[in-house]
Gaussian input, Z-matrix of N, CA and C with variables (Angstrom, degrees):
# hf/3-21g

backbone

0 1
 N
 C     1     B1
 C     2     B2     1     A1
 N     3     B3     2     A2     1     D1
 C     4     B4     3     A3     2     D2
 C     5     B5     4     A4     3     D3
 N     6     B6     5     A5     4     D4
 C     7     B7     6     A6     5     D5
 C     8     B8     7     A7     6     D6
 N     9     B9     8     A8     7     D7
 C    10    B10     9     A9     8     D8
 C    11    B11    10    A10     9     D9
 N    12    B12    11    A11    10    D10
 C    13    B13    12    A12    11    D11
 C    14    B14    13    A13    12    D12
 N    15    B15    14    A14    13    D13
 C    16    B16    15    A15    14    D14
 C    17    B17    16    A16    15    D15
 N    18    B18    17    A17    16    D16
 C    19    B19    18    A18    17    D17
 C    20    B20    19    A19    18    D18
 N    21    B21    20    A20    19    D19
 C    22    B22    21    A21    20    D20
 C    23    B23    22    A22    21    D21
 N    24    B24    23    A23    22    D22
 C    25    B25    24    A24    23    D23
 C    26    B26    25    A25    24    D24
 N    27    B27    26    A26    25    D25
 C    28    B28    27    A27    26    D26
 C    29    B29    28    A28    27    D27
 N    30    B30    29    A29    28    D28
 C    31    B31    30    A30    29    D29
 C    32    B32    31    A31    30    D30
 N    33    B33    32    A32    31    D31
 C    34    B34    33    A33    32    D32
 C    35    B35    34    A34    33    D33
 N    36    B36    35    A35    34    D34
 C    37    B37    36    A36    35    D35
 C    38    B38    37    A37    36    D36
 N    39    B39    38    A38    37    D37
 C    40    B40    39    A39    38    D38
 C    41    B41    40    A40    39    D39
 N    42    B42    41    A41    40    D40
 C    43    B43    42    A42    41    D41
 C    44    B44    43    A43    42    D42
 N    45    B45    44    A44    43    D43
 C    46    B46    45    A45    44    D44
 C    47    B47    46    A46    45    D45
 N    48    B48    47    A47    46    D46
 C    49    B49    48    A48    47    D47
 C    50    B50    49    A49    48    D48
 N    51    B51    50    A50    49    D49
 C    52    B52    51    A51    50    D50
 C    53    B53    52    A52    51    D51
 N    54    B54    53    A53    52    D52
 C    55    B55    54    A54    53    D53
 C    56    B56    55    A55    54    D54
 N    57    B57    56    A56    55    D55
 C    58    B58    57    A57    56    D56
 C    59    B59    58    A58    57    D57
 N    60    B60    59    A59    58    D58
 C    61    B61    60    A60    59    D59
 C    62    B62    61    A61    60    D60
 N    63    B63    62    A62    61    D61
 C    64    B64    63    A63    62    D62
 C    65    B65    64    A64    63    D63
 N    66    B66    65    A65    64    D64
 C    67    B67    66    A66    65    D65
 C    68    B68    67    A67    66    D66
 N    69    B69    68    A68    67    D67
 C    70    B70    69    A69    68    D68
 C    71    B71    70    A70    69    D69
 N    72    B72    71    A71    70    D70
 C    73    B73    72    A72    71    D71
 C    74    B74    73    A73    72    D72
 N    75    B75    74    A74    73    D73
 C    76    B76    75    A75    74    D74
 C    77    B77    76    A76    75    D75
 N    78    B78    77    A77    76    D76
 C    79    B79    78    A78    77    D77
 C    80    B80    79    A79    78    D78
 N    81    B81    80    A80    79    D79
 C    82    B82    81    A81    80    D80
 C    83    B83    82    A82    81    D81
 N    84    B84    83    A83    82    D82
 C    85    B85    84    A84    83    D83
 C    86    B86    85    A85    84    D84
 N    87    B87    86    A86    85    D85
 C    88    B88    87    A87    86    D86
 C    89    B89    88    A88    87    D87
 N    90    B90    89    A89    88    D88
 C    91    B91    90    A90    89    D89
 C    92    B92    91    A91    90    D90
 N    93    B93    92    A92    91    D91
 C    94    B94    93    A93    92    D92
 C    95    B95    94    A94    93    D93
 N    96    B96    95    A95    94    D94
 C    97    B97    96    A96    95    D95
 C    98    B98    97    A97    96    D96
 N    99    B99    98    A98    97    D97
 C   100   B100    99    A99    98    D98
 C   101   B101   100   A100    99    D99
 N   102   B102   101   A101   100   D100
 C   103   B103   102   A102   101   D101
 C   104   B104   103   A103   102   D102
 N   105   B105   104   A104   103   D103
 C   106   B106   105   A105   104   D104
 C   107   B107   106   A106   105   D105
 N   108   B108   107   A107   106   D106
 C   109   B109   108   A108   107   D107
 C   110   B110   109   A109   108   D108
 N   111   B111   110   A110   109   D109
 C   112   B112   111   A111   110   D110
 C   113   B113   112   A112   111   D111
 N   114   B114   113   A113   112   D112
 C   115   B115   114   A114   113   D113
 C   116   B116   115   A115   114   D114
 N   117   B117   116   A116   115   D115
 C   118   B118   117   A117   116   D116
 C   119   B119   118   A118   117   D117
 N   120   B120   119   A119   118   D118
 C   121   B121   120   A120   119   D119
 C   122   B122   121   A121   120   D120
 N   123   B123   122   A122   121   D121
 C   124   B124   123   A123   122   D122
 C   125   B125   124   A124   123   D123
 N   126   B126   125   A125   124   D124
 C   127   B127   126   A126   125   D125
 C   128   B128   127   A127   126   D126
 N   129   B129   128   A128   127   D127
 C   130   B130   129   A129   128   D128
 C   131   B131   130   A130   129   D129
 N   132   B132   131   A131   130   D130
 C   133   B133   132   A132   131   D131
 C   134   B134   133   A133   132   D132
 N   135   B135   134   A134   133   D133
 C   136   B136   135   A135   134   D134
 C   137   B137   136   A136   135   D135
 N   138   B138   137   A137   136   D136
 C   139   B139   138   A138   137   D137
 C   140   B140   139   A139   138   D138
 N   141   B141   140   A140   139   D139
 C   142   B142   141   A141   140   D140
 C   143   B143   142   A142   141   D141
 N   144   B144   143   A143   142   D142
 C   145   B145   144   A144   143   D143
 C   146   B146   145   A145   144   D144
 N   147   B147   146   A146   145   D145
 C   148   B148   147   A147   146   D146
 C   149   B149   148   A148   147   D147
 N   150   B150   149   A149   148   D148
 C   151   B151   150   A150   149   D149
 C   152   B152   151   A151   150   D150
 N   153   B153   152   A152   151   D151
 C   154   B154   153   A153   152   D152
 C   155   B155   154   A154   153   D153
 N   156   B156   155   A155   154   D154
 C   157   B157   156   A156   155   D155
 C   158   B158   157   A157   156   D156
 N   159   B159   158   A158   157   D157
 C   160   B160   159   A159   158   D158
 C   161   B161   160   A160   159   D159
 N   162   B162   161   A161   160   D160
 C   163   B163   162   A162   161   D161
 C   164   B164   163   A163   162   D162
 N   165   B165   164   A164   163   D163
 C   166   B166   165   A165   164   D164
 C   167   B167   166   A166   165   D165
 N   168   B168   167   A167   166   D166
 C   169   B169   168   A168   167   D167
 C   170   B170   169   A169   168   D168
 N   171   B171   170   A170   169   D169
 C   172   B172   171   A171   170   D170
 C   173   B173   172   A172   171   D171
 N   174   B174   173   A173   172   D172
 C   175   B175   174   A174   173   D173
 C   176   B176   175   A175   174   D174
 N   177   B177   176   A176   175   D175
 C   178   B178   177   A177   176   D176
 C   179   B179   178   A178   177   D177
 N   180   B180   179   A179   178   D178
 C   181   B181   180   A180   179   D179
 C   182   B182   181   A181   180   D180
 N   183   B183   182   A182   181   D181
 C   184   B184   183   A183   182   D182
 C   185   B185   184   A184   183   D183
 N   186   B186   185   A185   184   D184
 C   187   B187   186   A186   185   D185
 C   188   B188   187   A187   186   D186
 N   189   B189   188   A188   187   D187
 C   190   B190   189   A189   188   D188
 C   191   B191   190   A190   189   D189
 N   192   B192   191   A191   190   D190
 C   193   B193   192   A192   191   D191
 C   194   B194   193   A193   192   D192
 N   195   B195   194   A194   193   D193
 C   196   B196   195   A195   194   D194
 C   197   B197   196   A196   195   D195
 N   198   B198   197   A197   196   D196
 C   199   B199   198   A198   197   D197
 C   200   B200   199   A199   198   D198
 N   201   B201   200   A200   199   D199
 C   202   B202   201   A201   200   D200
 C   203   B203   202   A202   201   D201
 N   204   B204   203   A203   202   D202
 C   205   B205   204   A204   203   D203
 C   206   B206   205   A205   204   D204
 N   207   B207   206   A206   205   D205
 C   208   B208   207   A207   206   D206
 C   209   B209   208   A208   207   D207
 N   210   B210   209   A209   208   D208
 C   211   B211   210   A210   209   D209
 C   212   B212   211   A211   210   D210
 N   213   B213   212   A212   211   D211
 C   214   B214   213   A213   212   D212
 C   215   B215   214   A214   213   D213
 N   216   B216   215   A215   214   D214
 C   217   B217   216   A216   215   D215
 C   218   B218   217   A217   216   D216
 N   219   B219   218   A218   217   D217
 C   220   B220   219   A219   218   D218
 C   221   B221   220   A220   219   D219
 N   222   B222   221   A221   220   D220
 C   223   B223   222   A222   221   D221
 C   224   B224   223   A223   222   D222
 N   225   B225   224   A224   223   D223
 C   226   B226   225   A225   224   D224
 C   227   B227   226   A226   225   D225
 N   228   B228   227   A227   226   D226
 C   229   B229   228   A228   227   D227
 C   230   B230   229   A229   228   D228
 N   231   B231   230   A230   229   D229
 C   232   B232   231   A231   230   D230
 C   233   B233   232   A232   231   D231
 N   234   B234   233   A233   232   D232
 C   235   B235   234   A234   233   D233
 C   236   B236   235   A235   234   D234
 N   237   B237   236   A236   235   D235
 C   238   B238   237   A237   236   D236
 C   239   B239   238   A238   237   D237
 N   240   B240   239   A239   238   D238
 C   241   B241   240   A240   239   D239
 C   242   B242   241   A241   240   D240
 N   243   B243   242   A242   241   D241
 C   244   B244   243   A243   242   D242
 C   245   B245   244   A244   243   D243
 N   246   B246   245   A245   244   D244
 C   247   B247   246   A246   245   D245
 C   248   B248   247   A247   246   D246
 N   249   B249   248   A248   247   D247
 C   250   B250   249   A249   248   D248
 C   251   B251   250   A250   249   D249
 N   252   B252   251   A251   250   D250
 C   253   B253   252   A252   251   D251
 C   254   B254   253   A253   252   D252
 N   255   B255   254   A254   253   D253
 C   256   B256   255   A255   254   D254
 C   257   B257   256   A256   255   D255
 N   258   B258   257   A257   256   D256
 C   259   B259   258   A258   257   D257
 C   260   B260   259   A259   258   D258
 N   261   B261   260   A260   259   D259
 C   262   B262   261   A261   260   D260
 C   263   B263   262   A262   261   D261
 N   264   B264   263   A263   262   D262
 C   265   B265   264   A264   263   D263
 C   266   B266   265   A265   264   D264
 N   267   B267   266   A266   265   D265
 C   268   B268   267   A267   266   D266
 C   269   B269   268   A268   267   D267
 N   270   B270   269   A269   268   D268
 C   271   B271   270   A270   269   D269
 C   272   B272   271   A271   270   D270
 N   273   B273   272   A272   271   D271
 C   274   B274   273   A273   272   D272
 C   275   B275   274   A274   273   D273
 N   276   B276   275   A275   274   D274
 C   277   B277   276   A276   275   D275
 C   278   B278   277   A277   276   D276
 N   279   B279   278   A278   277   D277
 C   280   B280   279   A279   278   D278
 C   281   B281   280   A280   279   D279
 N   282   B282   281   A281   280   D280
 C   283   B283   282   A282   281   D281
 C   284   B284   283   A283   282   D282
 N   285   B285   284   A284   283   D283
 C   286   B286   285   A285   284   D284
 C   287   B287   286   A286   285   D285
 N   288   B288   287   A287   286   D286
 C   289   B289   288   A288   287   D287
 C   290   B290   289   A289   288   D288
 N   291   B291   290   A290   289   D289
 C   292   B292   291   A291   290   D290
 C   293   B293   292   A292   291   D291
 N   294   B294   293   A293   292   D292
 C   295   B295   294   A294   293   D293
 C   296   B296   295   A295   294   D294
 N   297   B297   296   A296   295   D295
 C   298   B298   297   A297   296   D296
 C   299   B299   298   A298   297   D297

   B1=1.4483
   B2=1.5172
   B3=1.3104
   B4=1.4682
   B5=1.5003
   B6=1.3336
   B7=1.4513
   B8=1.5186
   B9=1.3134
   B10=1.4549
   B11=1.5195
   B12=1.3030
   B13=1.4733
   B14=1.5297
   B15=1.3261
   B16=1.4495
   B17=1.5226
   B18=1.3174
   B19=1.4688
   B20=1.5432
   B21=1.3142
   B22=1.4610
   B23=1.5032
   B24=1.3465
   B25=1.4839
   B26=1.5317
   B27=1.3225
   B28=1.4712
   B29=1.5287
   B30=1.3454
   B31=1.4700
   B32=1.5154
   B33=1.3308
   B34=1.4663
   B35=1.5032
   B36=1.3153
   B37=1.4711
   B38=1.5338
   B39=1.3014
   B40=1.4533
   B41=1.5314
   B42=1.3149
   B43=1.4757
   B44=1.5419
   B45=1.3331
   B46=1.4836
   B47=1.5251
   B48=1.2874
   B49=1.4587
   B50=1.5441
   B51=1.3569
   B52=1.4699
   B53=1.5151
   B54=1.3584
   B55=1.4771
   B56=1.5299
   B57=1.3170
   B58=1.4366
   B59=1.5182
   B60=1.3115
   B61=1.4800
   B62=1.5208
   B63=1.2908
   B64=1.4574
   B65=1.5375
   B66=1.3344
   B67=1.4408
   B68=1.5468
   B69=1.3113
   B70=1.4527
   B71=1.5213
   B72=1.3222
   B73=1.4532
   B74=1.5387
   B75=1.2929
   B76=1.4718
   B77=1.5183
   B78=1.3146
   B79=1.4588
   B80=1.5344
   B81=1.3318
   B82=1.4704
   B83=1.5061
   B84=1.3356
   B85=1.4679
   B86=1.5127
   B87=1.3187
   B88=1.4771
   B89=1.5134
   B90=1.3159
   B91=1.4690
   B92=1.5362
   B93=1.2858
   B94=1.4744
   B95=1.5152
   B96=1.3249
   B97=1.4552
   B98=1.5005
   B99=1.3276
   B100=1.4408
   B101=1.4896
   B102=1.3137
   B103=1.4545
   B104=1.5285
   B105=1.2801
   B106=1.4756
   B107=1.5064
   B108=1.3234
   B109=1.4591
   B110=1.5207
   B111=1.3372
   B112=1.4326
   B113=1.5173
   B114=1.3282
   B115=1.4659
   B116=1.5024
   B117=1.3169
   B118=1.4596
   B119=1.5268
   B120=1.2825
   B121=1.4801
   B122=1.4813
   B123=1.2975
   B124=1.4582
   B125=1.5009
   B126=1.3343
   B127=1.4515
   B128=1.5059
   B129=1.3297
   B130=1.4715
   B131=1.5170
   B132=1.3245
   B133=1.4884
   B134=1.5220
   B135=1.3308
   B136=1.4733
   B137=1.5011
   B138=1.3114
   B139=1.4620
   B140=1.5016
   B141=1.3196
   B142=1.4750
   B143=1.5280
   B144=1.3354
   B145=1.4506
   B146=1.5186
   B147=1.3233
   B148=1.4698
   B149=1.5197
   B150=1.3329
   B151=1.4530
   B152=1.5254
   B153=1.3280
   B154=1.4897
   B155=1.5015
   B156=1.3266
   B157=1.4715
   B158=1.5132
   B159=1.3336
   B160=1.4655
   B161=1.5283
   B162=1.3073
   B163=1.4773
   B164=1.5210
   B165=1.3131
   B166=1.4633
   B167=1.5272
   B168=1.3088
   B169=1.4855
   B170=1.5163
   B171=1.3450
   B172=1.4569
   B173=1.5233
   B174=1.3159
   B175=1.4582
   B176=1.5269
   B177=1.3269
   B178=1.4577
   B179=1.5185
   B180=1.3138
   B181=1.4588
   B182=1.5406
   B183=1.3257
   B184=1.4822
   B185=1.5144
   B186=1.3182
   B187=1.4504
   B188=1.5285
   B189=1.3243
   B190=1.4671
   B191=1.5274
   B192=1.3453
   B193=1.4687
   B194=1.5240
   B195=1.3341
   B196=1.4752
   B197=1.5441
   B198=1.3508
   B199=1.4727
   B200=1.5159
   B201=1.3132
   B202=1.4690
   B203=1.5401
   B204=1.3033
   B205=1.4704
   B206=1.5236
   B207=1.3257
   B208=1.4700
   B209=1.5151
   B210=1.3248
   B211=1.4779
   B212=1.5136
   B213=1.3285
   B214=1.4546
   B215=1.5370
   B216=1.3412
   B217=1.4761
   B218=1.5359
   B219=1.3305
   B220=1.4632
   B221=1.5410
   B222=1.3203
   B223=1.4651
   B224=1.5208
   B225=1.3461
   B226=1.4733
   B227=1.5337
   B228=1.3309
   B229=1.4567
   B230=1.5088
   B231=1.3228
   B232=1.4803
   B233=1.5124
   B234=1.3225
   B235=1.4536
   B236=1.5207
   B237=1.3252
   B238=1.4494
   B239=1.5201
   B240=1.2865
   B241=1.4449
   B242=1.5075
   B243=1.2908
   B244=1.4569
   B245=1.5354
   B246=1.3344
   B247=1.4743
   B248=1.5378
   B249=1.3409
   B250=1.4462
   B251=1.5429
   B252=1.3092
   B253=1.4525
   B254=1.5163
   B255=1.3416
   B256=1.4494
   B257=1.5089
   B258=1.3282
   B259=1.4736
   B260=1.5263
   B261=1.3457
   B262=1.4559
   B263=1.5167
   B264=1.3377
   B265=1.4619
   B266=1.5345
   B267=1.3151
   B268=1.4727
   B269=1.5189
   B270=1.3189
   B271=1.4666
   B272=1.5108
   B273=1.3083
   B274=1.4469
   B275=1.5078
   B276=1.3300
   B277=1.4587
   B278=1.5420
   B279=1.3132
   B280=1.4508
   B281=1.5063
   B282=1.3055
   B283=1.4589
   B284=1.4968
   B285=1.3026
   B286=1.4450
   B287=1.5094
   B288=1.3229
   B289=1.4553
   B290=1.5084
   B291=1.3407
   B292=1.4646
   B293=1.5264
   B294=1.2775
   B295=1.4682
   B296=1.5169
   B297=1.3006
   B298=1.4654
   B299=1.5037
   A1=107.60
   A2=115.22
   A3=121.35
   A4=108.50
   A5=114.88
   A6=121.74
   A7=107.89
   A8=115.10
   A9=120.49
   A10=108.70
   A11=116.81
   A12=122.83
   A13=110.12
   A14=114.09
   A15=120.67
   A16=107.51
   A17=117.33
   A18=121.16
   A19=110.13
   A20=116.37
   A21=119.18
   A22=112.11
   A23=116.07
   A24=119.45
   A25=109.81
   A26=116.79
   A27=119.68
   A28=110.29
   A29=115.74
   A30=117.98
   A31=111.24
   A32=116.00
   A33=120.24
   A34=111.58
   A35=117.95
   A36=121.74
   A37=108.70
   A38=117.26
   A39=119.49
   A40=111.59
   A41=116.68
   A42=120.84
   A43=110.20
   A44=116.61
   A45=119.85
   A46=112.23
   A47=117.29
   A48=121.11
   A49=111.36
   A50=116.07
   A51=120.96
   A52=111.14
   A53=117.62
   A54=119.70
   A55=110.72
   A56=114.85
   A57=121.23
   A58=116.16
   A59=116.28
   A60=119.73
   A61=109.57
   A62=115.23
   A63=121.20
   A64=108.45
   A65=116.37
   A66=122.20
   A67=110.56
   A68=116.56
   A69=119.92
   A70=108.01
   A71=117.95
   A72=120.29
   A73=112.47
   A74=118.07
   A75=120.20
   A76=110.55
   A77=116.97
   A78=121.58
   A79=111.11
   A80=116.97
   A81=120.14
   A82=110.87
   A83=117.63
   A84=120.32
   A85=110.42
   A86=116.80
   A87=120.70
   A88=111.70
   A89=117.18
   A90=121.62
   A91=111.13
   A92=116.42
   A93=121.01
   A94=110.54
   A95=118.03
   A96=121.39
   A97=113.16
   A98=118.98
   A99=122.07
   A100=114.00
   A101=117.16
   A102=122.19
   A103=109.72
   A104=115.17
   A105=119.67
   A106=108.14
   A107=113.94
   A108=118.62
   A109=113.48
   A110=116.53
   A111=119.62
   A112=110.26
   A113=117.20
   A114=118.13
   A115=110.05
   A116=114.97
   A117=119.69
   A118=106.89
   A119=113.49
   A120=120.32
   A121=108.66
   A122=115.07
   A123=121.10
   A124=113.90
   A125=117.10
   A126=120.35
   A127=113.00
   A128=117.53
   A129=122.61
   A130=110.44
   A131=115.28
   A132=119.51
   A133=110.29
   A134=117.23
   A135=119.32
   A136=111.30
   A137=119.41
   A138=121.64
   A139=111.48
   A140=117.06
   A141=121.49
   A142=109.89
   A143=117.52
   A144=121.25
   A145=111.61
   A146=116.54
   A147=120.43
   A148=111.44
   A149=116.78
   A150=120.23
   A151=111.21
   A152=116.65
   A153=119.84
   A154=110.33
   A155=118.10
   A156=120.67
   A157=110.98
   A158=118.05
   A159=121.76
   A160=111.44
   A161=116.49
   A162=119.98
   A163=111.13
   A164=117.26
   A165=119.84
   A166=109.13
   A167=118.18
   A168=119.99
   A169=111.76
   A170=116.79
   A171=119.17
   A172=110.87
   A173=117.86
   A174=120.80
   A175=111.36
   A176=117.09
   A177=121.59
   A178=109.83
   A179=118.20
   A180=122.03
   A181=109.64
   A182=117.70
   A183=120.10
   A184=110.86
   A185=117.44
   A186=121.65
   A187=109.96
   A188=116.00
   A189=121.04
   A190=111.94
   A191=117.57
   A192=120.77
   A193=109.58
   A194=116.33
   A195=121.79
   A196=111.46
   A197=116.55
   A198=120.92
   A199=107.12
   A200=114.99
   A201=120.24
   A202=113.39
   A203=117.30
   A204=120.23
   A205=112.98
   A206=116.23
   A207=119.97
   A208=110.47
   A209=116.64
   A210=120.24
   A211=112.19
   A212=117.22
   A213=120.89
   A214=110.96
   A215=114.98
   A216=120.31
   A217=109.66
   A218=116.45
   A219=119.06
   A220=111.82
   A221=116.32
   A222=120.31
   A223=111.62
   A224=115.94
   A225=119.92
   A226=112.50
   A227=118.28
   A228=121.30
   A229=115.45
   A230=117.74
   A231=120.19
   A232=107.80
   A233=114.65
   A234=121.98
   A235=109.20
   A236=116.50
   A237=119.98
   A238=110.11
   A239=116.10
   A240=124.15
   A241=107.96
   A242=118.56
   A243=120.35
   A244=111.00
   A245=113.97
   A246=121.93
   A247=106.11
   A248=115.94
   A249=121.66
   A250=110.47
   A251=116.54
   A252=119.95
   A253=111.15
   A254=114.71
   A255=123.65
   A256=106.91
   A257=116.22
   A258=121.08
   A259=109.54
   A260=115.25
   A261=119.10
   A262=111.25
   A263=115.96
   A264=121.14
   A265=111.15
   A266=114.53
   A267=120.22
   A268=108.13
   A269=116.44
   A270=120.31
   A271=112.78
   A272=117.29
   A273=123.13
   A274=108.29
   A275=115.23
   A276=119.54
   A277=107.42
   A278=115.89
   A279=121.18
   A280=109.65
   A281=115.58
   A282=122.39
   A283=106.68
   A284=116.76
   A285=119.53
   A286=109.50
   A287=115.86
   A288=122.53
   A289=110.14
   A290=115.70
   A291=118.91
   A292=110.53
   A293=114.31
   A294=121.00
   A295=107.41
   A296=115.15
   A297=118.47
   A298=112.20
   D1=139.33
   D2=178.01
   D3=-125.92
   D4=140.53
   D5=176.52
   D6=-130.89
   D7=149.81
   D8=176.83
   D9=-63.28
   D10=140.16
   D11=-178.59
   D12=-58.02
   D13=141.27
   D14=176.39
   D15=-154.20
   D16=155.49
   D17=179.14
   D18=-59.18
   D19=-40.08
   D20=-179.72
   D21=-58.23
   D22=-40.05
   D23=178.10
   D24=-65.64
   D25=-37.83
   D26=179.79
   D27=-66.48
   D28=-39.88
   D29=174.83
   D30=-60.69
   D31=-45.53
   D32=177.91
   D33=-60.11
   D34=-45.27
   D35=-178.90
   D36=-58.31
   D37=-44.52
   D38=-179.02
   D39=-63.00
   D40=-43.86
   D41=177.77
   D42=-62.28
   D43=-41.89
   D44=-179.26
   D45=-65.60
   D46=-30.62
   D47=179.10
   D48=-73.01
   D49=-16.46
   D50=-177.36
   D51=-131.28
   D52=65.31
   D53=-176.66
   D54=-60.17
   D55=137.46
   D56=177.76
   D57=83.06
   D58=-13.57
   D59=-179.79
   D60=-85.46
   D61=140.74
   D62=-178.41
   D63=-101.19
   D64=130.23
   D65=179.91
   D66=-117.86
   D67=126.76
   D68=172.36
   D69=-68.80
   D70=146.93
   D71=-175.55
   D72=-58.21
   D73=-33.88
   D74=178.39
   D75=-63.98
   D76=-33.87
   D77=177.85
   D78=-70.34
   D79=-40.09
   D80=176.58
   D81=-64.66
   D82=-42.62
   D83=177.22
   D84=-58.35
   D85=-42.81
   D86=-178.96
   D87=-66.98
   D88=-43.61
   D89=-177.19
   D90=-69.13
   D91=-49.40
   D92=-175.07
   D93=-77.68
   D94=-40.80
   D95=-177.05
   D96=-86.56
   D97=-9.19
   D98=-178.02
   D99=69.94
   D100=18.76
   D101=-178.49
   D102=-98.08
   D103=148.51
   D104=174.76
   D105=-126.32
   D106=158.10
   D107=176.59
   D108=66.02
   D109=40.06
   D110=177.09
   D111=-60.84
   D112=139.94
   D113=179.92
   D114=-63.72
   D115=133.62
   D116=177.69
   D117=-91.99
   D118=170.18
   D119=-179.92
   D120=130.32
   D121=157.92
   D122=-176.30
   D123=-59.20
   D124=-41.63
   D125=-178.67
   D126=-66.56
   D127=-43.93
   D128=179.07
   D129=-65.04
   D130=-43.30
   D131=-179.62
   D132=-64.40
   D133=-42.67
   D134=-179.72
   D135=-65.39
   D136=-40.81
   D137=176.81
   D138=-62.66
   D139=-43.03
   D140=178.18
   D141=-63.41
   D142=-44.25
   D143=-179.35
   D144=-59.71
   D145=-44.68
   D146=179.87
   D147=-66.44
   D148=-43.38
   D149=-177.97
   D150=-65.28
   D151=-46.50
   D152=-178.80
   D153=-66.25
   D154=-44.40
   D155=178.76
   D156=-58.36
   D157=-46.19
   D158=-179.87
   D159=-63.00
   D160=-44.41
   D161=-178.06
   D162=-66.59
   D163=-40.73
   D164=178.46
   D165=-65.82
   D166=-45.05
   D167=179.73
   D168=-61.41
   D169=-42.46
   D170=178.02
   D171=-63.04
   D172=-39.84
   D173=-179.07
   D174=-67.98
   D175=-40.72
   D176=177.14
   D177=-62.87
   D178=-38.21
   D179=178.39
   D180=-66.06
   D181=-41.12
   D182=176.28
   D183=-64.02
   D184=-40.41
   D185=178.11
   D186=-62.76
   D187=-44.57
   D188=-178.53
   D189=-59.21
   D190=-34.61
   D191=177.70
   D192=-66.30
   D193=-41.19
   D194=-176.84
   D195=-78.60
   D196=-35.36
   D197=-174.62
   D198=-151.24
   D199=93.89
   D200=-172.67
   D201=-56.42
   D202=-44.86
   D203=-178.66
   D204=-61.81
   D205=-42.91
   D206=178.56
   D207=-66.88
   D208=-40.73
   D209=177.93
   D210=-61.30
   D211=-40.34
   D212=178.44
   D213=-66.77
   D214=-42.81
   D215=178.55
   D216=-58.80
   D217=-49.70
   D218=-178.14
   D219=-66.90
   D220=-35.79
   D221=177.06
   D222=-60.20
   D223=-34.01
   D224=-179.04
   D225=-87.15
   D226=-30.33
   D227=-172.40
   D228=-97.67
   D229=-16.55
   D230=-179.33
   D231=-98.94
   D232=126.88
   D233=-178.25
   D234=-115.88
   D235=131.15
   D236=-178.37
   D237=-119.03
   D238=165.96
   D239=-178.10
   D240=151.80
   D241=-153.31
   D242=174.51
   D243=-64.09
   D244=-30.16
   D245=175.28
   D246=-120.77
   D247=131.55
   D248=-177.66
   D249=-115.62
   D250=147.60
   D251=178.35
   D252=-156.18
   D253=162.24
   D254=170.60
   D255=-116.08
   D256=110.75
   D257=-177.07
   D258=-128.55
   D259=86.78
   D260=-179.56
   D261=-73.94
   D262=156.29
   D263=176.74
   D264=-60.99
   D265=-37.82
   D266=177.33
   D267=-139.65
   D268=154.13
   D269=-177.68
   D270=-56.65
   D271=143.25
   D272=177.64
   D273=-124.40
   D274=142.96
   D275=176.19
   D276=-104.37
   D277=125.21
   D278=-176.17
   D279=-108.19
   D280=143.99
   D281=170.66
   D282=-118.55
   D283=125.24
   D284=-178.23
   D285=-119.82
   D286=121.77
   D287=175.18
   D288=-100.31
   D289=-2.11
   D290=-176.25
   D291=-82.07
   D292=151.78
   D293=173.39
   D294=-97.43
   D295=119.82
   D296=-178.29
   D297=-99.73

């Protein structure tokens, strides 16, 4: 399955590469966006939380259209908020042919 590149997919890819690890939204913005020194503060964190949550949800919805089982799995195993993580019920082995 192939999907057009999107930030939400890049956030998902990063989480999938690090199962069980918790990432603060400012860390995800830095890793995926290539930015460093993001401004801290409640307003910046809240904007990042909303943006990342929306992008991940949109990407999971796109995945669900293309592959219902994978979309359901991601919907259950990916957790968003100020801290985001991928915590599957059991370990999964991923093969990625995509260039991130």
